[in-house]
C-alpha positions in Angstrom: -28.2 -86.5 -2.2 -25.0 -84.9 -3.4 -22.9 -87.1 -1.1 -24.3 -90.2 -2.9 -23.5 -88.6 -6.3 -19.8 -88.5 -5.4 -19.6 -92.0 -3.8 -21.6 -94.2 -6.1 -19.2 -95.9 -8.5 -21.9 -96.2 -11.2 -22.0 -92.4 -11.6 -20.3 -90.2 -14.2 -18.9 -86.9 -13.1 -18.2 -84.1 -15.6 -15.8 -81.3 -14.6 -16.0 -77.8 -16.3 -12.5 -76.2 -16.1 -10.8 -79.5 -15.2 -7.3 -78.2 -16.0 -6.8 -76.0 -12.9 -4.7 -77.1 -9.9 -7.5 -77.8 -7.5 -10.0 -79.0 -10.1 -7.6 -81.6 -11.6 -6.7 -82.8 -8.1 -10.4 -83.1 -7.3 -11.0 -85.0 -10.5 -8.2 -87.4 -9.6 -9.5 -87.9 -6.1 -13.0 -88.7 -7.3 -11.7 -91.1 -10.0 -9.7 -92.9 -7.3 -13.0 -93.8 -5.6 -14.1 -95.7 -8.7 -16.3 -93.2 -10.4 -16.2 -92.4 -14.1 -14.6 -88.9 -14.5 -14.2 -86.7 -17.5 -14.0 -82.9 -18.1 -13.4 -80.0 -20.4 -11.1 -77.0 -20.4 -10.4 -74.1 -22.8 -6.7 -74.9 -22.9 -4.2 -77.7 -22.3 -1.4 -77.8 -19.7 0.5 -80.0 -17.3 -2.5 -80.9 -15.3 -4.7 -81.9 -18.3 -1.9 -84.0 -19.6 -1.5 -85.7 -16.2 -5.2 -86.5 -16.2 -5.1 -87.9 -19.7 -2.1 -90.1 -18.6 -4.3 -91.4 -15.8 -7.0 -92.4 -18.4 -9.3 -89.5 -17.7 -11.0 -88.0 -20.8 -10.3 -84.2 -21.2 -12.1 -82.3 -23.9 -10.6 -79.1 -25.2 -13.2 -76.4 -25.4 -16.6 -75.9 -23.8 -19.7 -77.2 -25.6 -23.3 -78.1 -24.5 -23.0 -81.7 -25.6 -20.0 -82.3 -23.3 -22.3 -82.8 -20.3 -24.6 -85.4 -22.0 -24.8 -88.6 -19.9 -23.3 -87.0 -16.8 -24.9 -87.7 -13.4 -23.2 -84.6 -11.8 -21.3 -81.6 -13.0 -18.6 -79.8 -11.0 -17.4 -76.4 -12.0 -14.6 -74.1 -11.0 -15.5 -70.7 -9.6 -14.3 -69.1 -12.9 -17.1 -70.8 -14.8 -20.2 -68.6 -14.8 -23.9 -69.5 -15.2 -24.0 -68.6 -18.9 -21.4 -71.2 -19.7 -23.0 -73.5 -22.4 -22.2 -76.7 -20.3 -23.8 -75.2 -17.2 -26.8 -74.1 -19.2 -27.3 -77.5 -20.7 -26.7 -79.4 -17.4 -29.5 -77.3 -15.8 -31.8 -78.0 -18.8 -31.2 -81.7 -18.2 -31.7 -81.3 -14.4 -28.1 -82.5 -13.8 -26.9 -81.3 -10.4 -24.2 -78.6 -10.7 -21.7 -78.4 -7.8 -19.1 -75.8 -7.0 -15.5 -77.1 -6.7 -15.3 -76.3 -3.0 -18.7 -77.9 -2.3 -17.4 -81.1 -3.8 -14.2 -81.0 -1.8 -16.3 -80.5 1.3 -18.3 -83.7 0.5 -15.1 -85.7 0.1 -13.8 -84.4 3.4 -16.9 -85.6 5.2 -15.8 -89.1 4.5 -12.9 -88.6 7.0 -13.2 -88.7 10.9 -10.4 -86.1 11.2 -10.1 -83.1 8.9 -7.4 -80.4 9.3 -8.2 -77.2 7.4 -5.5 -74.5 7.1 -6.9 -71.0 6.5 -5.5 -67.4 6.5 -4.7 -64.6 4.1 -1.0 -65.7 3.9 1.0 -68.9 4.5 -1.7 -71.5 3.8 0.3 -73.5 1.4 3.5 -73.7 3.4 1.6 -74.5 6.6 -0.5 -77.2 4.9 2.8 -78.7 3.6 4.4 -78.6 7.1 1.3 -80.2 8.6 1.4 -82.9 5.9 5.1 -83.6 6.7 4.3 -83.9 10.4 1.4 -86.3 9.7 3.6 -88.4 7.5 6.3 -88.5 10.1 3.7 -89.7 12.6 2.5 -92.4 10.2 -0.9 -90.9 10.1 -1.3 -91.6 6.3 -3.2 -88.4 5.4 -5.2 -87.6 2.3 -3.9 -84.1 1.2 -5.2 -81.3 -0.9 -2.7 -78.4 -1.4 -2.3 -75.4 -3.7 1.2 -76.0 -4.9 3.5 -78.8 -5.9 4.9 -80.6 -2.8 7.9 -82.9 -3.3 6.9 -85.1 -0.4 3.6 -86.1 -2.0 4.6 -85.8 -5.7 2.3 -83.0 -6.6 -0.8 -81.3 -5.2 -2.8 -84.4 -4.1 -2.2 -87.4 -1.9 -4.8 -90.1 -1.9 -5.2 -92.3 1.2 -7.4 -94.9 2.8 -6.6 -93.4 6.2 -8.8 -91.4 8.6 -7.1 -88.0 8.2 -7.6 -85.3 5.6 -5.4 -82.2 5.4 -6.6 -79.3 3.3 -5.7 -75.8 2.3 -8.8 -73.7 2.9 -9.2 -70.5 0.8 -11.5 -67.7 1.9 -12.0 -66.3 -1.7 -15.7 -66.4 -2.6 -16.3 -67.9 0.9 -15.1 -71.3 -0.5 -13.9 -72.6 2.9 -17.4 -72.3 4.3 -18.1 -75.6 2.5 -15.6 -77.4 4.9 -16.3 -78.8 8.3 -13.0 -79.3 10.0 -12.2 -81.1 13.2 -9.0 -78.9 13.4 -9.3 -75.3 12.1 -6.2 -73.3 11.7 -6.4 -69.5 11.3 -3.0 -68.1 10.4 -3.8 -64.4 9.8 -6.6 -62.2 8.5 -5.9 -59.2 6.3 -7.6 -57.1 3.7 -7.5 -58.9 0.4 -9.8 -60.2 -2.4 -11.5 -56.9 -2.5 -13.3 -57.8 -5.8 -15.4 -60.1 -3.5 -15.2 -58.8 0.0 -16.4 -55.3 1.0 -13.6 -54.7 3.5 -11.8 -56.1 6.5 -15.0 -56.5 8.6 -16.6 -58.6 5.9 -13.4 -60.7 5.8 -13.4 -61.2 9.6 -17.0 -62.2 9.5 -16.2 -64.8 6.8 -13.4 -66.3 8.9 -15.8 -66.4 11.9 -18.3 -68.4 9.9 -15.4 -70.8 8.9 -14.4 -71.3 12.5 -18.0 -71.9 13.5 -18.1 -74.8 11.1 -15.6 -76.7 13.2 -17.2 -79.8 14.4 -18.3 -80.2 18.1 -15.3 -81.2 20.2 -12.9 -80.0 17.5 -9.8 -77.8 17.8 -9.3 -74.2 16.8 -5.8 -72.9 16.4 -5.3 -69.2 15.9 -2.5 -66.7 15.6 -2.5 -64.9 19.0 -0.4 -62.0 17.5 -3.0 -61.2 14.8 -5.8 -58.9 16.0 -8.2 -59.7 13.2 -7.6 -63.4 13.5 -8.4 -63.2 17.2 -11.5 -61.1 16.4 -12.7 -63.8 14.0 -12.2 -66.6 16.5 -13.4 -65.0 19.7 -16.6 -63.9 18.0 -17.6 -67.5 17.7 -17.3 -68.3 21.4 -15.3 -71.4 20.5 -12.4 -72.5 22.7 -9.0 -72.1 21.0 -5.3 -72.6 21.2 -3.0 -69.7 20.3 0.4 -69.7 18.6 2.7 -66.8 18.0 5.9 -65.1 18.9 4.6 -63.3 22.0 5.1 -64.8 25.4 1.4 -65.0 26.0 0.8 -67.5 23.1 0.1 -71.1 24.1 2.6 -72.4 21.6 5.6 -70.1 21.0 9.2 -70.0 19.9 12.0 -69.3 22.4 15.7 -68.7 21.9 15.3 -67.9 18.1 18.5 -67.9 16.2 19.4 -67.6 12.5 22.1 -69.4 10.5 22.4 -68.0 6.9 18.7 -66.9 7.2 17.5 -70.3 8.4 15.8 -70.2 11.8 16.1 -72.5 14.8 14.2 -72.1 18.1 12.9 -74.0 21.1 9.3 -75.0 20.8 7.4 -74.2 24.0 3.9 -75.0 25.2 2.4 -72.8 27.9 5.8 -71.7 29.0 7.3 -75.2 29.1 10.2 -75.9 26.7 9.5 -79.0 24.7 12.1 -79.6 21.9 14.6 -77.8 19.6 13.3 -77.0 16.1 15.5 -76.3 13.1 13.9 -75.1 9.9 15.2 -75.6 6.4 13.1 -72.7 5.0 13.9 -69.0 5.3 12.4 -66.3 7.4 10.4 -65.3 10.5 7.1 -66.0 8.7 8.1 -69.7 8.5 8.6 -69.7 12.2 5.0 -68.7 12.6 3.9 -71.2 10.0 5.8 -73.9 11.9 4.3 -72.8 15.2 0.8 -73.1 13.7 1.4 -76.6 12.4 3.1 -77.6 15.7 0.1 -76.3 17.8 -2.3 -78.3 15.7 -0.1 -81.4 15.8 0.3 -81.2 19.6 -3.5 -80.8 20.0 -3.9 -84.0 17.8 -1.6 -86.0 20.1 1.4 -86.1 17.7 4.7 -86.2 19.5 7.2 -83.4 19.6 9.9 -85.7 18.1 7.8 -86.3 15.0 7.2 -82.5 14.7 10.9 -81.7 15.0 11.9 -84.4 12.5 9.3 -83.3 9.9 10.1 -79.6 10.1 13.8 -80.1 9.8 13.3 -82.1 6.6 10.8 -79.7 5.0 12.5 -77.5 2.3 9.4 -75.7 0.9 6.9 -76.1 -1.9 6.7 -74.9 -5.4 6.8 -71.2 -6.1 7.8 -70.3 -2.5 11.3 -69.0 -2.8 11.9 -71.9 -5.3 15.4 -72.0 -6.7 15.3 -71.8 -10.5 18.9 -71.7 -11.6 21.7 -69.1 -12.3 22.6 -66.5 -14.8 26.0 -64.8 -15.0 26.8 -65.8 -11.5 23.4 -64.6 -10.1 21.0 -67.0 -8.4 17.4 -67.0 -9.6 14.4 -67.7 -7.3 10.7 -67.6 -7.8 8.1 -66.6 -5.1 4.3 -66.6 -5.1 4.0 -63.4 -3.0 1.2 -61.2 -4.4 0.0 -59.2 -1.4 2.1 -56.4 0.2 2.5 -58.3 3.5 3.8 -61.3 1.6 6.2 -59.2 -0.5 7.6 -57.5 2.6 7.9 -60.8 4.5 9.7 -62.5 1.7 12.1 -59.6 1.0 13.0 -59.2 4.7 13.7 -63.0 4.9 16.0 -62.7 1.8 17.8 -59.7 3.2 18.7 -61.7 6.3 20.2 -64.5 4.1 21.7 -62.6 1.1 24.3 -59.8 1.4 24.3 -58.8 -2.3 22.0 -56.9 -4.6 18.4 -58.0 -4.8 16.6 -57.6 -8.2 12.9 -58.2 -7.9 10.7 -58.7 -11.0 7.2 -58.2 -9.7 3.9 -58.9 -11.5 0.9 -57.3 -9.8 -2.0 -59.7 -9.6 -5.5 -58.4 -10.4 -6.5 -54.8 -11.1 -8.6 -54.4 -7.9 -5.8 -55.5 -5.6 -3.3 -53.2 -7.3 -5.6 -50.2 -7.0 -6.5 -50.9 -3.4 -3.0 -51.7 -2.1 -0.7 -49.7 -4.5 0.9 -47.6 -1.6 1.6 -50.8 0.4 3.1 -52.5 -2.6 5.4 -49.6 -3.3 6.6 -49.6 0.4 7.1 -53.4 0.5 8.9 -53.5 -2.9 11.3 -50.8 -1.8 13.1 -53.4 0.3 14.6 -54.7 -3.0 17.5 -52.8 -4.6 16.1 -52.8 -8.0 12.5 -53.5 -9.1 11.1 -54.3 -12.5 7.3 -54.1 -12.7 5.6 -56.3 -15.2 2.1 -55.8 -16.6 -0.7 -56.6 -14.2 -1.9 -60.2 -14.4 -5.6 -59.9 -15.0 -6.6 -63.4 -13.7 -10.4 -63.3 -13.3 -10.8 -59.6 -13.9 -11.2 -57.0 -16.7 -9.5 -53.7 -16.5 -12.6 -51.5 -16.0 -10.7 -49.0 -13.8 -7.9 -48.2 -16.3 -5.0 -49.0 -14.0 -1.5 -50.3 -14.9 1.7 -51.1 -13.1 2.8 -47.5 -13.1 0.3 -47.0 -10.3 3.0 -48.7 -8.1 6.0 -47.5 -10.0 5.2 -43.8 -9.8 5.4 -44.2 -6.0 8.9 -45.6 -6.1 12.4 -44.5 -6.8 13.9 -47.9 -7.5 11.4 -49.3 -10.0 11.0 -49.4 -13.7 7.8 -50.6 -15.6 8.6 -52.9 -18.5 5.9 -54.4 -20.7 6.5 -57.9 -22.0 8.6 -60.7 -20.7 11.0 -60.6 -23.6 11.9 -57.0 -22.8 12.2 -57.8 -19.1 14.5 -60.6 -20.0 16.7 -58.3 -22.2 16.9 -55.8 -19.3 18.0 -58.6 -16.9 20.6 -59.9 -19.3 22.1 -56.5 -19.6 22.2 -55.7 -15.8 22.4 -58.8 -13.7 25.9 -59.7 -12.4 27.6 -62.1 -10.1 26.5 -61.8 -6.5 23.0 -60.6 -7.4 19.8 -62.4 -6.5 17.0 -62.3 -8.9 13.5 -63.0 -7.6 10.5 -63.3 -9.8 7.4 -62.5 -7.7 3.7 -62.8 -8.2 0.8 -65.2 -8.4 0.5 -65.1 -12.2 3.0 -66.4 -14.8 6.0 -64.2 -14.0 8.0 -67.4 -13.1 8.5 -67.8 -16.8 10.9 -64.8 -16.7 13.2 -66.6 -14.3 13.0 -69.8 -16.3 13.9 -67.9 -19.5 16.8 -66.2 -17.7 18.1 -69.5 -16.3 17.9 -71.0 -19.8 20.1 -68.2 -21.1 
C-alpha cells in the first residue's frame, strides 16, 4: 500500500521537517517521480531554499492545517508523535511514514542497491562507490549525507538500475533497506542515547546484513572484530576487505606522498592494479578497499576503480579546505567520535609538519559523557585544542555535563564558550605554518569560515 502511495503521480506527499539534508533529498527524489510534494520546517536554510527554487512549497512552522489534503505524510526522526501535524494526520487517517521507511520504498524500485553502513566512513565510502559507478557508466541514483562535487549535492536522480545509499544505524534506520550489496565498514560503540551498548549495536548490524536480498553480496571489514561478529552471526557468505594479509581484498606496497596514499590493490593474494588516492590517511585506504571490494563483486573493472579513486578529492566537511588566516591553513572535518578524531589527526600529522590547532565541538551530551576519556586521548594528538560548548542536537542536558568533562582530562586544551570568543582567541594565537581544524558534527564549521573571512 505504501509503495503505491509514493509511486502514484496523483498523490500529494507532505514532509514534516523537510529542511534536513536527507529529508530535502527525499522530497526532491519523490517530486522527480511526478508526485506533488510540499513540506514544513521550523526554520529556513540552504535546503529549503533549494526546494523552493525547484517549485516545491515549503511552509515555515508546524501547524495542523499543513497536512490537509495530503495522501501521505513523511516525517524525520526528530519529529515526535505529539507534533501537531502528526496528530492531525492520524486524525484524518493519513498514513505517516518515517524518512528511512520512505527511502526503503524508493530503493525497492531498483534491481541493484548498494548500501554502505558502519560507525565511521559511510559518507566517504558512499562517495567513492558513486565515483566508481559513474566511471563504469552505471548511471546510479545516489543518496549521501554530505555535499559531493561529482553529483552537485547530496542527491543524484537516475533512470538507471542502480541505487547507492548511505545507510545509518541510528534508530535502526537502515533496517528499512534491502540491499543487494551490503557494506559493513566497522562497528563501534556509539549512539548510546538509543543503543544499550556494543552487543545491541552488533545485533542491529546483523539484522541489517540479514536484509540483504537472496543472492546478494556482503562486504565486511575483516580487521574489525565487531563487524565480523555482526556478519558471521547471519550465516551469510561474505567478502572481506582490510589491511591484513588474510583479507580477500587488501592493499599491498602502501606508500605515502605528502600524506596521500598509494598502494597495489590485491584480490585473494593476486595483485590487480596500482591505486593512487587524492584524500589523506590510512582510513581512506580502508574506505577505498571497501568500495573496491564491492565494485569487483559487481563486475566493475579494476581500471574503472583506479580511475575513479584517483579523481576523488573528498566530500563536504571531510578535511574540507576553508581558506587561510595569517598564513595558517584552515580545514573543517566532521569527526565527532573518538575513533574519527584520532584517525583524522593521525592523517594530518603525516601530512603537516607544523602546529595543529583543533577547535572541537562535542556532539550530544550522552556521547560526551560516555566517551570523554577516549575524546581526551584522541584530541591530545593536536598541539592545541579549543573545546567549544557541546552541540545538543536532539538532546537536552539532563545529566549536567559540559565540555570541561573532556578538558579536565587534558593538558593542551582550553574550554571557550561562544564562537566569537573562540574566533578572538584564534586571531590572537594563530600564526604562519599552523593548521587550524574545526571538528565536530554540529555547526563548528562556522568558526573556520569566520576566521577565513578575517
